Each structure stands twice: as C-alpha cells, then as structure tokens.
N, CA, C and O atoms as CSV, one atom per row, in Angstrom:
chain,resi,resn,atom,element,x,y,z
A,1,MET,N,N,17.659,16.599,-0.392
A,1,MET,CA,C,17.000,16.799,-1.673
A,1,MET,C,C,15.692,16.015,-1.701
A,1,MET,O,O,15.623,14.886,-1.216
A,2,ILE,N,N,14.681,16.613,-2.261
A,2,ILE,CA,C,13.380,15.968,-2.410
A,2,ILE,C,C,13.153,15.699,-3.892
A,2,ILE,O,O,13.297,16.595,-4.725
A,3,THR,N,N,12.797,14.459,-4.213
A,3,THR,CA,C,12.483,14.077,-5.588
A,3,THR,C,C,11.062,13.539,-5.612
A,3,THR,O,O,10.707,12.666,-4.819
A,4,ARG,N,N,10.255,14.058,-6.518
A,4,ARG,CA,C,8.851,13.644,-6.632
A,4,ARG,C,C,8.676,12.808,-7.900
A,4,ARG,O,O,9.217,13.132,-8.957
A,5,HIS,N,N,7.908,11.725,-7.768
A,5,HIS,CA,C,7.703,10.799,-8.882
A,5,HIS,C,C,6.205,10.624,-9.164
A,5,HIS,O,O,5.395,10.590,-8.238
A,6,PHE,N,N,5.850,10.515,-10.433
A,6,PHE,CA,C,4.508,10.112,-10.873
A,6,PHE,C,C,3.426,11.087,-10.410
A,6,PHE,O,O,2.601,10.761,-9.557
A,7,GLN,N,N,3.447,12.268,-10.982
A,7,GLN,CA,C,2.474,13.292,-10.627
A,7,GLN,C,C,1.088,12.933,-11.137
A,7,GLN,O,O,0.925,12.466,-12.265
A,8,THR,N,N,0.096,13.158,-10.289
A,8,THR,CA,C,-1.308,13.039,-10.672
A,8,THR,C,C,-1.932,14.431,-10.543
A,8,THR,O,O,-1.223,15.409,-10.305
A,9,LYS,N,N,-3.245,14.520,-10.697
A,9,LYS,CA,C,-3.921,15.809,-10.552
A,9,LYS,C,C,-3.800,16.364,-9.133
A,9,LYS,O,O,-3.753,17.579,-8.943
A,10,ILE,N,N,-3.749,15.471,-8.134
A,10,ILE,CA,C,-3.813,15.940,-6.750
A,10,ILE,C,C,-2.573,15.651,-5.902
A,10,ILE,O,O,-2.463,16.160,-4.787
A,11,ASN,N,N,-1.641,14.845,-6.410
A,11,ASN,CA,C,-0.442,14.524,-5.626
A,11,ASN,C,C,0.626,13.892,-6.510
A,11,ASN,O,O,0.453,13.760,-7.721
A,12,HIS,N,N,1.711,13.511,-5.894
A,12,HIS,CA,C,2.709,12.644,-6.524
A,12,HIS,C,C,2.553,11.280,-5.882
A,12,HIS,O,O,2.355,11.203,-4.669
A,13,ARG,N,N,2.633,10.225,-6.629
A,13,ARG,CA,C,2.484,8.867,-6.089
A,13,ARG,C,C,3.592,8.535,-5.091
A,13,ARG,O,O,3.357,7.845,-4.099
A,14,VAL,N,N,4.807,9.033,-5.364
A,14,VAL,CA,C,5.962,8.735,-4.509
A,14,VAL,C,C,6.786,10.009,-4.343
A,14,VAL,O,O,7.039,10.735,-5.304
A,15,VAL,N,N,7.198,10.262,-3.101
A,15,VAL,CA,C,8.122,11.358,-2.815
A,15,VAL,C,C,9.333,10.759,-2.106
A,15,VAL,O,O,9.196,10.015,-1.135
A,16,GLU,N,N,10.518,11.097,-2.606
A,16,GLU,CA,C,11.769,10.556,-2.066
A,16,GLU,C,C,12.526,11.643,-1.316
A,16,GLU,O,O,12.696,12.754,-1.818
A,17,HIS,N,N,12.982,11.311,-0.104
A,17,HIS,CA,C,13.782,12.246,0.690
A,17,HIS,C,C,14.788,11.473,1.531
A,17,HIS,O,O,14.413,10.576,2.286
A,18,ASN,N,N,16.059,11.820,1.401
A,18,ASN,CA,C,17.127,11.173,2.182
A,18,ASN,C,C,17.092,9.651,2.106
A,18,ASN,O,O,17.285,8.971,3.113
A,19,GLY,N,N,16.848,9.124,0.926
A,19,GLY,CA,C,16.873,7.680,0.732
A,19,GLY,C,C,15.630,6.938,1.183
A,19,GLY,O,O,15.597,5.708,1.164
A,20,VAL,N,N,14.593,7.686,1.596
A,20,VAL,CA,C,13.329,7.055,1.993
A,20,VAL,C,C,12.257,7.434,0.977
A,20,VAL,O,O,12.121,8.599,0.603
A,21,LEU,N,N,11.505,6.437,0.539
A,21,LEU,CA,C,10.415,6.617,-0.419
A,21,LEU,C,C,9.095,6.635,0.340
A,21,LEU,O,O,8.778,5.693,1.067
A,22,HIS,N,N,8.327,7.704,0.171
A,22,HIS,CA,C,7.027,7.851,0.823
A,22,HIS,C,C,5.950,7.733,-0.258
A,22,HIS,O,O,5.959,8.486,-1.232
A,23,PHE,N,N,5.036,6.798,-0.085
A,23,PHE,CA,C,4.001,6.530,-1.078
A,23,PHE,C,C,2.673,7.131,-0.647
A,23,PHE,O,O,2.321,7.096,0.532
A,24,GLY,N,N,1.937,7.683,-1.607
A,24,GLY,CA,C,0.577,8.115,-1.340
A,24,GLY,C,C,-0.324,6.896,-1.206
A,24,GLY,O,O,0.074,5.783,-1.548
A,25,GLY,N,N,-1.527,7.106,-0.711
A,25,GLY,CA,C,-2.473,6.007,-0.529
A,25,GLY,C,C,-2.842,5.348,-1.848
A,25,GLY,O,O,-3.088,6.023,-2.848
A,26,LEU,N,N,-2.876,4.022,-1.836
A,26,LEU,CA,C,-3.219,3.239,-3.027
A,26,LEU,C,C,-4.468,2.423,-2.760
A,26,LEU,O,O,-4.628,1.839,-1.688
A,27,VAL,N,N,-5.352,2.388,-3.745
A,27,VAL,CA,C,-6.563,1.568,-3.678
A,27,VAL,C,C,-6.603,0.649,-4.897
A,27,VAL,O,O,-5.863,0.843,-5.862
A,28,ALA,N,N,-7.467,-0.338,-4.838
A,28,ALA,CA,C,-7.610,-1.299,-5.934
A,28,ALA,C,C,-8.298,-0.651,-7.132
A,28,ALA,O,O,-9.023,0.333,-6.986
A,29,ASP,N,N,-8.065,-1.207,-8.307
A,29,ASP,CA,C,-8.764,-0.769,-9.511
A,29,ASP,C,C,-10.088,-1.504,-9.670
A,29,ASP,O,O,-11.094,-0.895,-10.034
A,30,ASP,N,N,-10.099,-2.808,-9.399
A,30,ASP,CA,C,-11.310,-3.626,-9.518
A,30,ASP,C,C,-11.990,-3.697,-8.155
A,30,ASP,O,O,-11.653,-4.535,-7.319
A,31,LEU,N,N,-12.944,-2.808,-7.951
A,31,LEU,CA,C,-13.613,-2.705,-6.653
A,31,LEU,C,C,-14.715,-3.731,-6.460
A,31,LEU,O,O,-15.384,-3.734,-5.427
A,32,SER,N,N,-14.911,-4.601,-7.441
A,32,SER,CA,C,-15.896,-5.676,-7.270
A,32,SER,C,C,-15.319,-6.814,-6.430
A,32,SER,O,O,-16.060,-7.687,-5.979
A,33,GLN,N,N,-14.008,-6.809,-6.219
A,33,GLN,CA,C,-13.367,-7.885,-5.462
A,33,GLN,C,C,-13.538,-7.684,-3.959
A,33,GLN,O,O,-13.802,-6.578,-3.488
A,34,ASP,N,N,-13.381,-8.781,-3.221
A,34,ASP,CA,C,-13.474,-8.738,-1.765
A,34,ASP,C,C,-12.189,-8.157,-1.178
A,34,ASP,O,O,-11.292,-7.746,-1.915
A,35,MET,N,N,-12.108,-8.126,0.147
A,35,MET,CA,C,-10.952,-7.533,0.824
A,35,MET,C,C,-9.641,-8.185,0.396
A,35,MET,O,O,-8.659,-7.489,0.137
A,36,LYS,N,N,-9.616,-9.504,0.321
A,36,LYS,CA,C,-8.387,-10.193,-0.077
A,36,LYS,C,C,-7.992,-9.807,-1.499
A,36,LYS,O,O,-6.822,-9.537,-1.770
A,37,GLY,N,N,-8.960,-9.782,-2.400
A,37,GLY,CA,C,-8.682,-9.430,-3.790
A,37,GLY,C,C,-8.210,-7.996,-3.941
A,37,GLY,O,O,-7.266,-7.728,-4.685
A,38,GLN,N,N,-8.860,-7.066,-3.241
A,38,GLN,CA,C,-8.437,-5.667,-3.311
A,38,GLN,C,C,-7.038,-5.491,-2.720
A,38,GLN,O,O,-6.224,-4.734,-3.249
A,39,THR,N,N,-6.767,-6.193,-1.621
A,39,THR,CA,C,-5.439,-6.110,-1.010
A,39,THR,C,C,-4.373,-6.622,-1.970
A,39,THR,O,O,-3.324,-5.995,-2.121
A,40,ALA,N,N,-4.628,-7.743,-2.616
A,40,ALA,CA,C,-3.661,-8.312,-3.561
A,40,ALA,C,C,-3.395,-7.344,-4.714
A,40,ALA,O,O,-2.253,-7.203,-5.153
A,41,GLN,N,N,-4.436,-6.679,-5.205
A,41,GLN,CA,C,-4.247,-5.698,-6.278
A,41,GLN,C,C,-3.332,-4.562,-5.830
A,41,GLN,O,O,-2.428,-4.154,-6.559
A,42,ILE,N,N,-3.581,-4.058,-4.622
A,42,ILE,CA,C,-2.771,-2.953,-4.108
A,42,ILE,C,C,-1.323,-3.396,-3.927
A,42,ILE,O,O,-0.400,-2.647,-4.245
A,43,CYS,N,N,-1.123,-4.592,-3.425
A,43,CYS,CA,C,0.241,-5.112,-3.262
A,43,CYS,C,C,0.957,-5.158,-4.607
A,43,CYS,O,O,2.148,-4.858,-4.689
A,44,GLY,N,N,0.240,-5.531,-5.652
A,44,GLY,CA,C,0.814,-5.519,-6.997
A,44,GLY,C,C,1.198,-4.116,-7.439
A,44,GLY,O,O,2.242,-3.923,-8.063
A,45,LYS,N,N,0.358,-3.132,-7.118
A,45,LYS,CA,C,0.679,-1.742,-7.448
A,45,LYS,C,C,1.924,-1.278,-6.695
A,45,LYS,O,O,2.782,-0.596,-7.254
A,46,ILE,N,N,2.009,-1.659,-5.418
A,46,ILE,CA,C,3.179,-1.284,-4.626
A,46,ILE,C,C,4.436,-1.884,-5.251
A,46,ILE,O,O,5.444,-1.194,-5.404
A,47,ASP,N,N,4.379,-3.166,-5.611
A,47,ASP,CA,C,5.518,-3.823,-6.279
A,47,ASP,C,C,5.947,-3.046,-7.516
A,47,ASP,O,O,7.131,-2.779,-7.717
A,48,ASP,N,N,4.974,-2.690,-8.338
A,48,ASP,CA,C,5.252,-1.984,-9.585
A,48,ASP,C,C,5.926,-0.641,-9.321
A,48,ASP,O,O,6.946,-0.323,-9.932
A,49,LEU,N,N,5.355,0.145,-8.413
A,49,LEU,CA,C,5.925,1.457,-8.117
A,49,LEU,C,C,7.305,1.342,-7.477
A,49,LEU,O,O,8.210,2.107,-7.809
A,50,LEU,N,N,7.467,0.392,-6.564
A,50,LEU,CA,C,8.779,0.191,-5.947
A,50,LEU,C,C,9.843,-0.102,-7.005
A,50,LEU,O,O,10.941,0.452,-6.959
A,51,GLY,N,N,9.514,-0.965,-7.946
A,51,GLY,CA,C,10.459,-1.291,-9.014
A,51,GLY,C,C,10.818,-0.085,-9.861
A,51,GLY,O,O,11.967,0.073,-10.273
A,52,LYS,N,N,9.834,0.766,-10.122
A,52,LYS,CA,C,10.070,1.943,-10.959
A,52,LYS,C,C,10.962,2.983,-10.289
A,52,LYS,O,O,11.583,3.799,-10.970
A,53,VAL,N,N,11.030,2.959,-8.958
A,53,VAL,CA,C,11.870,3.936,-8.252
A,53,VAL,C,C,13.110,3.286,-7.630
A,53,VAL,O,O,13.774,3.882,-6.782
A,54,GLY,N,N,13.414,2.055,-8.064
A,54,GLY,CA,C,14.660,1.418,-7.661
A,54,GLY,C,C,14.658,0.767,-6.293
A,54,GLY,O,O,15.695,0.707,-5.632
A,55,SER,N,N,13.503,0.276,-5.858
A,55,SER,CA,C,13.426,-0.400,-4.562
A,55,SER,C,C,12.649,-1.704,-4.732
A,55,SER,O,O,12.371,-2.126,-5.855
A,56,SER,N,N,12.305,-2.331,-3.621
A,56,SER,CA,C,11.542,-3.581,-3.669
A,56,SER,C,C,10.789,-3.767,-2.358
A,56,SER,O,O,11.050,-3.071,-1.377
A,57,LYS,N,N,9.857,-4.708,-2.350
A,57,LYS,CA,C,9.046,-4.940,-1.152
A,57,LYS,C,C,9.884,-5.388,0.038
A,57,LYS,O,O,9.474,-5.214,1.185
A,58,GLU,N,N,11.036,-5.954,-0.221
A,58,GLU,CA,C,11.926,-6.365,0.865
A,58,GLU,C,C,12.509,-5.162,1.611
A,58,GLU,O,O,13.102,-5.315,2.679
A,59,ARG,N,N,12.336,-3.968,1.041
A,59,ARG,CA,C,12.876,-2.747,1.646
A,59,ARG,C,C,11.788,-1.875,2.270
A,59,ARG,O,O,12.042,-0.725,2.629
A,60,LEU,N,N,10.569,-2.425,2.400
A,60,LEU,CA,C,9.489,-1.680,3.050
A,60,LEU,C,C,9.847,-1.393,4.501
A,60,LEU,O,O,10.427,-2.232,5.190
A,61,LEU,N,N,9.492,-0.197,4.953
A,61,LEU,CA,C,9.745,0.219,6.333
A,61,LEU,C,C,8.465,0.242,7.160
A,61,LEU,O,O,8.417,-0.307,8.261
A,62,THR,N,N,7.432,0.878,6.624
A,62,THR,CA,C,6.168,1.023,7.353
A,62,THR,C,C,4.988,0.838,6.417
A,62,THR,O,O,5.104,1.018,5.204
A,63,ALA,N,N,3.850,0.476,6.996
A,63,ALA,CA,C,2.590,0.405,6.255
A,63,ALA,C,C,1.467,0.903,7.158
A,63,ALA,O,O,1.351,0.494,8.313
A,64,MET,N,N,0.656,1.781,6.617
A,64,MET,CA,C,-0.568,2.231,7.277
A,64,MET,C,C,-1.700,1.712,6.406
A,64,MET,O,O,-1.804,2.061,5.230
A,65,ILE,N,N,-2.542,0.879,6.990
A,65,ILE,CA,C,-3.609,0.240,6.227
A,65,ILE,C,C,-4.947,0.706,6.779
A,65,ILE,O,O,-5.225,0.565,7.970
A,66,TYR,N,N,-5.759,1.255,5.910
A,66,TYR,CA,C,-7.084,1.748,6.285
A,66,TYR,C,C,-8.114,0.785,5.717
A,66,TYR,O,O,-8.130,0.534,4.512
A,67,ILE,N,N,-8.974,0.243,6.575
A,67,ILE,CA,C,-10.008,-0.669,6.097
A,67,ILE,C,C,-11.370,-0.204,6.596
A,67,ILE,O,O,-11.500,0.327,7.699
A,68,SER,N,N,-12.376,-0.416,5.763
A,68,SER,CA,C,-13.722,0.047,6.088
A,68,SER,C,C,-14.582,-1.029,6.735
A,68,SER,O,O,-15.707,-0.749,7.149
A,69,ASP,N,N,-14.074,-2.261,6.830
A,69,ASP,CA,C,-14.855,-3.350,7.427
A,69,ASP,C,C,-13.913,-4.308,8.155
A,69,ASP,O,O,-13.282,-5.165,7.535
A,70,PHE,N,N,-13.826,-4.152,9.468
A,70,PHE,CA,C,-12.897,-4.973,10.246
A,70,PHE,C,C,-13.272,-6.449,10.237
A,70,PHE,O,O,-12.434,-7.297,10.542
A,71,SER,N,N,-14.506,-6.767,9.897
A,71,SER,CA,C,-14.885,-8.188,9.834
A,71,SER,C,C,-14.171,-8.897,8.685
A,71,SER,O,O,-14.142,-10.127,8.643
A,72,GLN,N,N,-13.592,-8.135,7.749
A,72,GLN,CA,C,-12.866,-8.713,6.619
A,72,GLN,C,C,-11.342,-8.618,6.779
A,72,GLN,O,O,-10.602,-8.850,5.823
A,73,LYS,N,N,-10.877,-8.278,7.979
A,73,LYS,CA,C,-9.438,-8.104,8.212
A,73,LYS,C,C,-8.653,-9.381,7.924
A,73,LYS,O,O,-7.517,-9.308,7.457
A,74,ASP,N,N,-9.238,-10.549,8.193
A,74,ASP,CA,C,-8.530,-11.805,7.927
A,74,ASP,C,C,-8.162,-11.942,6.451
A,74,ASP,O,O,-7.071,-12.410,6.125
A,75,GLY,N,N,-9.064,-11.536,5.560
A,75,GLY,CA,C,-8.778,-11.585,4.127
A,75,GLY,C,C,-7.625,-10.675,3.753
A,75,GLY,O,O,-6.785,-11.031,2.927
A,76,MET,N,N,-7.586,-9.494,4.365
A,76,MET,CA,C,-6.480,-8.572,4.136
A,76,MET,C,C,-5.177,-9.195,4.608
A,76,MET,O,O,-4.171,-9.149,3.900
A,77,ASN,N,N,-5.192,-9.781,5.808
A,77,ASN,CA,C,-3.975,-10.402,6.342
A,77,ASN,C,C,-3.500,-11.560,5.466
A,77,ASN,O,O,-2.296,-11.733,5.276
A,78,GLU,N,N,-4.427,-12.352,4.933
A,78,GLU,CA,C,-4.048,-13.467,4.055
A,78,GLU,C,C,-3.286,-12.964,2.831
A,78,GLU,O,O,-2.211,-13.469,2.507
A,79,ALA,N,N,-3.853,-11.967,2.157
A,79,ALA,CA,C,-3.197,-11.431,0.958
A,79,ALA,C,C,-1.854,-10.795,1.314
A,79,ALA,O,O,-0.878,-10.961,0.582
A,80,TRP,N,N,-1.799,-10.085,2.410
A,80,TRP,CA,C,-0.575,-9.417,2.862
A,80,TRP,C,C,0.535,-10.435,3.097
A,80,TRP,O,O,1.666,-10.253,2.645
A,81,LEU,N,N,0.196,-11.512,3.813
A,81,LEU,CA,C,1.203,-12.524,4.150
A,81,LEU,C,C,1.591,-13.390,2.952
A,81,LEU,O,O,2.705,-13.911,2.907
A,82,GLU,N,N,0.692,-13.550,1.985
A,82,GLU,CA,C,1.041,-14.257,0.748
A,82,GLU,C,C,2.020,-13.427,-0.080
A,82,GLU,O,O,2.839,-13.978,-0.815
A,83,TRP,N,N,1.934,-12.122,0.037
A,83,TRP,CA,C,2.760,-11.213,-0.750
A,83,TRP,C,C,4.137,-10.975,-0.135
A,83,TRP,O,O,5.133,-10.910,-0.855
A,84,LEU,N,N,4.200,-10.846,1.178
A,84,LEU,CA,C,5.449,-10.467,1.847
A,84,LEU,C,C,6.077,-11.623,2.600
A,84,LEU,O,O,5.395,-12.283,3.385
A,85,PRO,N,N,7.363,-11.888,2.384
A,85,PRO,CA,C,8.061,-12.892,3.185
A,85,PRO,C,C,8.137,-12.421,4.646
A,85,PRO,O,O,8.330,-11.233,4.907
A,86,ALA,N,N,7.987,-13.343,5.584
A,86,ALA,CA,C,7.948,-13.007,7.009
A,86,ALA,C,C,9.164,-12.200,7.453
A,86,ALA,O,O,9.044,-11.302,8.286
A,87,GLU,N,N,10.327,-12.515,6.904
A,87,GLU,CA,C,11.541,-11.817,7.333
A,87,GLU,C,C,11.609,-10.374,6.847
A,87,GLU,O,O,12.490,-9.625,7.270
A,88,HIS,N,N,10.688,-9.969,5.961
A,88,HIS,CA,C,10.700,-8.607,5.429
A,88,HIS,C,C,9.436,-7.829,5.784
A,88,HIS,O,O,9.155,-6.801,5.168
A,89,LEU,N,N,8.670,-8.303,6.765
A,89,LEU,CA,C,7.465,-7.574,7.163
A,89,LEU,C,C,7.853,-6.217,7.754
A,89,LEU,O,O,8.737,-6.145,8.608
A,90,PRO,N,N,7.193,-5.131,7.300
A,90,PRO,CA,C,7.477,-3.802,7.858
A,90,PRO,C,C,6.677,-3.588,9.148
A,90,PRO,O,O,5.859,-4.427,9.526
A,91,THR,N,N,6.919,-2.468,9.812
A,91,THR,CA,C,5.997,-2.087,10.876
A,91,THR,C,C,4.659,-1.808,10.210
A,91,THR,O,O,4.608,-1.455,9.032
A,92,ARG,N,N,3.562,-1.968,10.974
A,92,ARG,CA,C,2.256,-1.824,10.337
A,92,ARG,C,C,1.214,-1.413,11.361
A,92,ARG,O,O,1.253,-1.833,12.517
A,93,ALA,N,N,0.294,-0.594,10.920
A,93,ALA,CA,C,-0.891,-0.279,11.707
A,93,ALA,C,C,-2.090,-0.453,10.792
A,93,ALA,O,O,-2.050,-0.073,9.622
A,94,THR,N,N,-3.154,-1.028,11.330
A,94,THR,CA,C,-4.399,-1.171,10.584
A,94,THR,C,C,-5.449,-0.330,11.290
A,94,THR,O,O,-5.705,-0.508,12.481
A,95,ILE,N,N,-6.050,0.582,10.552
A,95,ILE,CA,C,-6.979,1.541,11.118
A,95,ILE,C,C,-8.345,1.345,10.488
A,95,ILE,O,O,-8.472,1.315,9.264
A,96,GLY,N,N,-9.357,1.211,11.312
A,96,GLY,CA,C,-10.723,1.113,10.815
A,96,GLY,C,C,-11.281,2.500,10.542
A,96,GLY,O,O,-11.155,3.405,11.368
A,97,VAL,N,N,-11.895,2.659,9.387
A,97,VAL,CA,C,-12.485,3.940,9.001
A,97,VAL,C,C,-13.926,3.718,8.572
A,97,VAL,O,O,-14.303,2.613,8.181
A,98,ALA,N,N,-14.726,4.767,8.644
A,98,ALA,CA,C,-16.137,4.649,8.295
A,98,ALA,C,C,-16.332,4.421,6.803
A,98,ALA,O,O,-17.192,3.641,6.394
A,99,GLU,N,N,-15.534,5.102,5.994
A,99,GLU,CA,C,-15.721,4.986,4.544
A,99,GLU,C,C,-14.456,5.416,3.816
A,99,GLU,O,O,-13.744,6.318,4.255
A,100,LEU,N,N,-14.191,4.754,2.696
A,100,LEU,CA,C,-13.048,5.096,1.849
A,100,LEU,C,C,-13.481,5.498,0.442
A,100,LEU,O,O,-12.646,5.853,-0.390
A,101,GLY,N,N,-14.753,5.444,0.183
A,101,GLY,CA,C,-15.285,5.691,-1.148
A,101,GLY,C,C,-16.132,4.501,-1.563
A,101,GLY,O,O,-16.013,3.422,-0.983
A,102,LYS,N,N,-16.982,4.686,-2.555
A,102,LYS,CA,C,-17.902,3.630,-2.971
A,102,LYS,C,C,-17.139,2.356,-3.327
A,102,LYS,O,O,-16.294,2.348,-4.222
A,103,ASP,N,N,-17.454,1.291,-2.612
A,103,ASP,CA,C,-16.909,-0.059,-2.825
A,103,ASP,C,C,-15.413,-0.197,-2.525
A,103,ASP,O,O,-14.849,-1.271,-2.735
A,104,VAL,N,N,-14.763,0.856,-2.043
A,104,VAL,CA,C,-13.352,0.762,-1.652
A,104,VAL,C,C,-13.304,0.175,-0.246
A,104,VAL,O,O,-13.827,0.768,0.698
A,105,LEU,N,N,-12.678,-0.989,-0.111
A,105,LEU,CA,C,-12.593,-1.669,1.180
A,105,LEU,C,C,-11.294,-1.383,1.911
A,105,LEU,O,O,-11.225,-1.521,3.132
A,106,ILE,N,N,-10.252,-0.982,1.166
A,106,ILE,CA,C,-8.923,-0.844,1.755
A,106,ILE,C,C,-8.097,0.184,0.995
A,106,ILE,O,O,-8.195,0.305,-0.226
A,107,GLU,N,N,-7.283,0.921,1.744
A,107,GLU,CA,C,-6.295,1.837,1.171
A,107,GLU,C,C,-4.996,1.612,1.944
A,107,GLU,O,O,-5.009,1.506,3.171
A,108,ILE,N,N,-3.886,1.541,1.230
A,108,ILE,CA,C,-2.596,1.270,1.869
A,108,ILE,C,C,-1.609,2.389,1.544
A,108,ILE,O,O,-1.484,2.820,0.398
A,109,VAL,N,N,-0.911,2.845,2.586
A,109,VAL,CA,C,0.152,3.844,2.478
A,109,VAL,C,C,1.424,3.181,2.999
A,109,VAL,O,O,1.419,2.617,4.093
A,110,VAL,N,N,2.509,3.242,2.236
A,110,VAL,CA,C,3.764,2.619,2.675
A,110,VAL,C,C,4.927,3.593,2.543
A,110,VAL,O,O,4.848,4.607,1.849
A,111,SER,N,N,6.006,3.249,3.233
A,111,SER,CA,C,7.297,3.898,3.016
A,111,SER,C,C,8.330,2.791,2.864
A,111,SER,O,O,8.161,1.690,3.386
A,112,ALA,N,N,9.395,3.099,2.145
A,112,ALA,CA,C,10.432,2.094,1.886
A,112,ALA,C,C,11.789,2.769,1.763
A,112,ALA,O,O,11.885,3.944,1.409
A,113,ALA,N,N,12.831,2.012,2.060
A,113,ALA,CA,C,14.187,2.480,1.799
A,113,ALA,C,C,14.456,2.372,0.303
A,113,ALA,O,O,13.970,1.453,-0.355
A,114,LYS,N,N,15.217,3.293,-0.221
A,114,LYS,CA,C,15.548,3.282,-1.660
A,114,LYS,C,C,16.374,2.057,-1.992
A,114,LYS,O,O,16.753,1.863,-3.147
C-alpha cells in the first residue's frame, strides 16, 4: 500500500510504502543564512515531518544532500552532526551541483523507517 502525505502543487512531501517513508527534497526558508544555518533549518523541517508521520530522526535510513558550494561543506557537516547522534547516522551521499535556486545552498532528501 502507498500512502501519500502533505500534498503541494507539485508533489507530496512524504510518500510511505512498506513501512519506509520517502521524503521529497527540502530547502531552508531563510536563505540569508550560511550553509550551517540552512542545514540546521532543514534538519528542523525533517524533525517536524518525521514526527507528523510517526517516525523520528533516529529511524533515518538514507540521506542525499545536494550542495552548491563544496567550500562550505564543513558548515553542513557541523549542523548535521549537531542534529544527529552518532549512533543514528544514516547512509549519506553529498553531491555537488551547479545551482539549486537563488541563494539556496543545500537541499536534503531522506528516507526513514516508520
């Protein structure tokens, strides 16, 4: 069974299938912040959505992180590690991209167990 949550104009924020939650890409709301600040905002959004669908960050499985400036990767890693306990780190890939949109430094896509 497939269950879709939080419909927007172009997608659903979360799609659930066989006990796995698949999240669409999330970006920060306050784009004036640096990489660390934008990452922290996104982590907060992930926490919020996970709670609304009955899961938590401790149940994350994978993360795909897209960043537009690899020179700021350390800031992203700082916010990521401040947010997630080491014993619950998911698999992760960080991909450099040319552009994510005006002032968007990072976009994160995750999956989690229900």
